[in-house]
C-alpha positions as CSV (number, residue, x, y, z in Angstrom):
1,X,41.8,261.8,-160.0
2,X,43.7,261.0,-156.7
3,X,46.5,263.4,-157.6
4,X,44.0,266.2,-158.5
5,X,42.2,265.7,-155.1
6,X,45.6,265.9,-153.4
7,X,46.7,269.1,-155.2
8,X,43.4,270.8,-154.4
9,X,43.1,269.8,-150.8
10,X,46.8,269.8,-149.6
11,X,47.2,273.7,-149.7
12,X,44.1,274.0,-147.6
13,X,45.4,271.5,-145.1
14,X,48.8,273.3,-145.0
15,X,47.2,276.6,-144.3
16,X,45.2,275.1,-141.4
17,X,48.4,273.6,-140.0
18,X,50.2,276.9,-139.8
19,X,47.4,278.6,-137.9
20,X,48.3,279.6,-134.3
21,X,46.5,277.4,-131.8
22,X,44.1,280.1,-130.8
23,X,42.8,280.4,-134.4
24,X,43.0,276.7,-134.9
25,X,40.6,276.1,-132.0
26,X,38.3,279.0,-133.2
27,X,38.2,277.1,-136.5
28,X,37.4,273.9,-134.6
29,X,34.5,275.6,-132.9
30,X,33.0,276.5,-136.3
31,X,33.7,273.0,-137.5
32,X,31.8,271.6,-134.5
33,X,28.7,273.6,-135.5
34,X,28.9,272.3,-139.0
35,X,29.5,268.6,-138.1
36,X,27.1,268.4,-135.1
37,X,24.2,270.6,-136.0
38,X,24.2,270.8,-139.8
39,X,25.7,267.5,-141.1
40,X,24.9,265.5,-138.0
41,X,27.9,263.2,-138.7
42,X,27.2,259.7,-137.3
43,X,25.0,261.2,-134.5
44,X,22.8,258.1,-134.6
45,X,25.8,255.8,-134.0
46,X,27.1,258.0,-131.2
47,X,23.7,258.1,-129.5
48,X,23.3,254.3,-129.8
49,X,26.8,253.7,-128.5
50,X,26.4,255.9,-125.5
51,X,23.0,254.3,-124.8
52,X,24.7,250.9,-124.8
53,X,27.7,251.9,-122.7
54,X,25.8,254.0,-120.2
55,X,22.2,252.7,-120.0
56,X,22.0,254.0,-116.4
57,X,22.6,257.6,-117.4
58,X,19.6,259.7,-118.3
59,X,19.4,260.8,-122.0
60,X,20.0,264.4,-121.1
61,X,23.4,263.5,-119.5
62,X,24.3,261.3,-122.5
63,X,23.5,264.2,-124.8
64,X,25.9,266.4,-122.9
65,X,28.6,263.7,-123.3
66,X,27.9,263.5,-127.0
67,X,28.3,267.3,-127.5
68,X,31.6,267.3,-125.6
69,X,32.7,264.4,-127.7
70,X,32.0,266.2,-130.9
71,X,33.9,269.3,-129.7
72,X,36.9,267.0,-128.9
73,X,36.6,265.2,-132.2
74,X,36.9,268.4,-134.1
75,X,39.9,269.5,-132.0
76,X,41.6,266.1,-132.6
77,X,41.0,266.4,-136.4
78,X,42.6,269.8,-136.5
79,X,45.4,268.7,-134.2
80,X,46.2,265.9,-136.6
81,X,46.4,268.4,-139.4
82,X,48.6,270.6,-137.2
83,X,51.1,267.7,-137.1
84,X,52.2,268.7,-140.7
85,X,54.0,271.8,-139.4
86,X,54.1,271.8,-135.6
87,X,57.6,272.2,-134.1
88,X,59.1,269.5,-132.0
89,X,59.4,271.8,-129.0
90,X,55.7,272.7,-129.3
91,X,54.7,269.1,-129.5
92,X,56.8,268.1,-126.5
93,X,55.1,270.9,-124.5
94,X,51.6,269.8,-125.4
95,X,52.1,266.0,-125.3
96,X,53.8,265.1,-122.1
97,X,55.1,261.6,-121.1
98,X,55.0,261.1,-117.3
99,X,57.0,257.9,-117.0
100,X,59.2,257.2,-120.1
101,X,61.4,255.2,-117.7
102,X,58.8,252.4,-117.9
103,X,59.9,252.0,-121.6
104,X,63.6,252.6,-121.0
105,X,63.8,249.6,-118.6
106,X,63.0,247.3,-121.6
107,X,65.5,249.2,-123.7
108,X,68.1,248.3,-121.0
109,X,67.0,244.7,-121.3
110,X,67.2,244.8,-125.1
111,X,63.5,243.9,-125.4
112,X,61.2,245.2,-128.0
113,X,57.7,246.4,-127.1
114,X,54.2,246.0,-128.2
115,X,52.4,249.2,-127.3
116,X,48.6,248.7,-126.9
117,X,46.6,251.8,-127.5
118,X,42.9,252.8,-127.8
119,X,40.8,255.3,-129.7
120,X,41.0,257.7,-126.7
121,X,41.9,261.4,-126.4
122,X,44.6,262.3,-128.8
123,X,46.4,259.1,-130.0
124,X,47.8,260.9,-133.1
125,X,50.6,262.8,-131.4
126,X,52.2,259.8,-129.8
127,X,54.8,259.6,-132.5
128,X,56.8,262.4,-130.7
129,X,57.6,259.6,-128.2
130,X,60.5,258.7,-130.5
131,X,62.4,261.8,-129.3
132,X,62.5,260.3,-125.8
133,X,63.6,256.7,-126.6
134,X,65.9,254.8,-128.8
135,X,63.5,252.2,-130.2
136,X,62.6,252.3,-133.8
137,X,58.9,253.0,-134.0
138,X,56.3,251.2,-136.0
139,X,52.5,251.8,-136.1
140,X,50.0,249.4,-137.6
141,X,47.5,251.2,-139.8
142,X,45.0,250.9,-142.6
143,X,46.4,252.3,-145.9
144,X,44.5,255.3,-147.3
145,X,42.8,254.8,-150.6
146,X,44.5,258.0,-151.9
147,X,48.1,257.1,-152.3
148,X,49.3,260.7,-152.2
149,X,47.7,261.4,-148.8
150,X,49.0,258.0,-147.7
151,X,52.5,259.1,-148.5
152,X,51.9,262.4,-146.7
153,X,50.9,260.6,-143.5
154,X,53.9,258.4,-143.7
155,X,56.2,261.4,-144.3
156,X,54.8,263.2,-141.2
157,X,55.5,260.1,-139.0
158,X,58.9,259.6,-140.5
159,X,60.0,263.0,-139.1
160,X,60.2,261.3,-135.7
161,X,61.7,257.9,-136.8
162,X,58.2,256.3,-136.7
163,X,57.0,254.2,-139.6
164,X,53.5,253.0,-140.7
165,X,53.0,249.5,-141.8
166,X,49.8,247.7,-142.8
167,X,48.4,244.6,-141.0
168,X,49.5,242.4,-143.8
169,X,53.1,243.7,-143.5
170,X,53.3,243.5,-139.7
171,X,54.5,239.9,-139.2
172,X,57.1,240.0,-141.9
173,X,58.5,243.5,-141.1
174,X,58.7,242.9,-137.3
175,X,60.2,239.4,-137.8
176,X,62.9,240.8,-140.0
177,X,63.5,243.6,-137.5
178,X,64.0,241.0,-134.8
179,X,66.4,239.0,-137.0
180,X,68.4,242.2,-137.7
181,X,68.7,242.8,-134.0
182,X,66.6,246.0,-134.1
183,X,65.0,247.3,-131.0
184,X,61.4,248.3,-131.9
185,X,58.3,249.7,-130.3
186,X,55.2,248.8,-132.1
187,X,51.9,250.6,-131.7
188,X,48.6,248.7,-132.1
189,X,45.1,250.3,-131.8
190,X,43.7,247.3,-130.1
191,X,40.1,248.4,-129.2
192,X,38.9,248.1,-132.8
193,X,36.2,245.6,-133.9
194,X,37.7,242.7,-135.7
195,X,35.9,241.1,-138.7
196,X,33.6,238.5,-137.1
197,X,35.0,235.6,-139.0
198,X,38.4,236.5,-137.6
199,X,37.2,236.8,-134.0
200,X,38.9,234.1,-131.8
201,X,38.0,235.7,-128.5
202,X,35.0,237.5,-127.1
203,X,34.8,239.4,-123.8
204,X,32.7,242.1,-122.1
205,X,33.5,245.7,-123.0
206,X,31.5,248.4,-121.3
207,X,29.1,245.8,-120.1
208,X,28.5,244.3,-123.6
209,X,29.9,241.1,-125.0
210,X,32.0,241.9,-128.1
211,X,34.7,240.3,-130.4
212,X,38.2,241.4,-129.4
213,X,41.3,242.0,-131.4
214,X,44.0,239.7,-130.2
215,X,46.7,240.3,-132.8
216,X,48.9,242.5,-130.6
217,X,49.0,239.9,-127.8
218,X,49.6,237.0,-130.2
219,X,52.5,238.9,-132.0
220,X,54.0,239.8,-128.7
221,X,54.1,236.1,-127.8
222,X,55.4,235.0,-131.2
223,X,58.3,237.5,-131.1
224,X,58.8,237.6,-127.3
225,X,58.0,241.4,-127.0
226,X,57.0,243.0,-123.7
227,X,53.5,244.5,-123.7
228,X,52.8,248.0,-122.5
229,X,49.5,249.9,-122.2
230,X,49.5,253.5,-123.5
231,X,47.2,255.7,-121.4
232,X,46.5,259.3,-122.3
233,X,44.6,262.0,-120.4
234,X,43.4,265.3,-121.8
235,X,44.5,268.0,-119.3
236,X,42.9,270.9,-121.2
237,X,42.4,271.9,-124.8
238,X,45.5,271.1,-126.8
239,X,47.4,269.5,-123.8
240,X,47.7,265.8,-123.0
241,X,49.5,263.7,-120.4
242,X,50.4,260.1,-121.0
243,X,51.3,257.2,-118.8
244,X,52.7,253.8,-119.6
245,X,51.7,250.7,-117.7
246,X,53.4,247.3,-118.2
247,X,50.9,244.6,-118.9
248,X,53.4,241.8,-119.4
249,X,57.2,241.7,-119.3
250,X,57.2,238.1,-120.6
251,X,53.9,237.6,-122.4
252,X,54.4,233.8,-122.8
253,X,54.0,233.5,-119.1
254,X,50.3,234.5,-119.5
255,X,47.3,232.5,-120.7
256,X,46.0,233.3,-124.1
257,X,43.9,236.5,-124.1
258,X,44.7,237.4,-120.5
259,X,46.8,240.3,-121.6
260,X,44.2,241.6,-124.0
261,X,41.5,241.4,-121.4
262,X,43.7,243.4,-119.0
263,X,44.1,246.0,-121.7
264,X,40.3,246.3,-122.2
265,X,39.8,246.9,-118.5
266,X,42.3,249.8,-118.6
267,X,40.5,251.3,-121.6
268,X,37.2,251.0,-119.8
269,X,38.7,252.8,-116.8
270,X,39.7,255.8,-119.0
271,X,36.2,255.9,-120.6
272,X,34.4,255.9,-117.2
273,X,36.7,258.7,-116.0
274,X,36.1,261.0,-119.0
275,X,33.7,259.4,-121.6
276,X,33.7,262.4,-123.9
277,X,37.2,261.6,-125.1
278,X,36.4,258.1,-126.5
279,X,35.8,257.7,-130.2
280,X,32.0,257.1,-130.1
281,X,31.6,257.3,-133.9
282,X,33.4,253.9,-134.1
283,X,30.9,251.1,-134.4
284,X,32.5,249.1,-131.6
285,X,29.4,247.1,-130.6
286,X,28.0,246.2,-134.0
287,X,28.4,242.5,-133.4
288,X,26.8,242.4,-130.0
289,X,23.9,240.3,-131.3
290,X,26.1,237.7,-133.0
291,X,27.8,236.2,-129.9
292,X,28.7,232.5,-130.6
293,X,27.2,230.1,-128.1
294,X,30.6,229.1,-126.6
295,X,31.1,232.8,-125.6
296,X,27.7,233.5,-124.2
């Protein structure tokens, strides 16, 4: 059944991926109408999240943000599909790194990097970074249920010397890489909601107390990797500009969770500047009413 779904869907995805960008975004406009007005995909979640994050804004303004967000979400979905066939030169033109030297200094020091990222703007095209640096790239992800589509995503990333590993594989793979003397850069989407029984740290995010993922920081300390924040800004449709900011050259010099908290502040800054590019369909605040007494 998985193979049948792959065989039926893959040609459609490939045809979308070869569309010129002008037609791709025309398709995105149609997809927006379908998802926002007809299907209403997670509109209640988006409305609730915006109400929690921006209680001071009138509902009319939050609705404007929501519409802009859904437009961006459709663009990002199709840009991800475009990754199947987009040329390297086109990708480099559309996804610009402003200060790669911030990473190269760690390359010169022979130090691997934990790259902390958020569900903001287009985080899918970051794998072209591998064409600017000599690190071997790993990204931590959740394996897809359909093994054929899972292989497809891995194959797309591997074009740029970037490899996907699951959470369970992370410690063993990166420990082995360190033992082999490999220089790696390791991407963590660190603004996700952890399972509540695995939450060791809670902090305020967009004014609300939430459990926080601390795995990236803890792994950086365990393997002595420098920690860098990956910030991305949407310049215009289909064009992004990224900036790196070092959070910790030597993470063991910092108290536990201090690096993670600094990361969250930078994510908040991005959201306040342009809230429509955050992934509001993500149930980030679902545990807000379950704060343990020691974190209240």
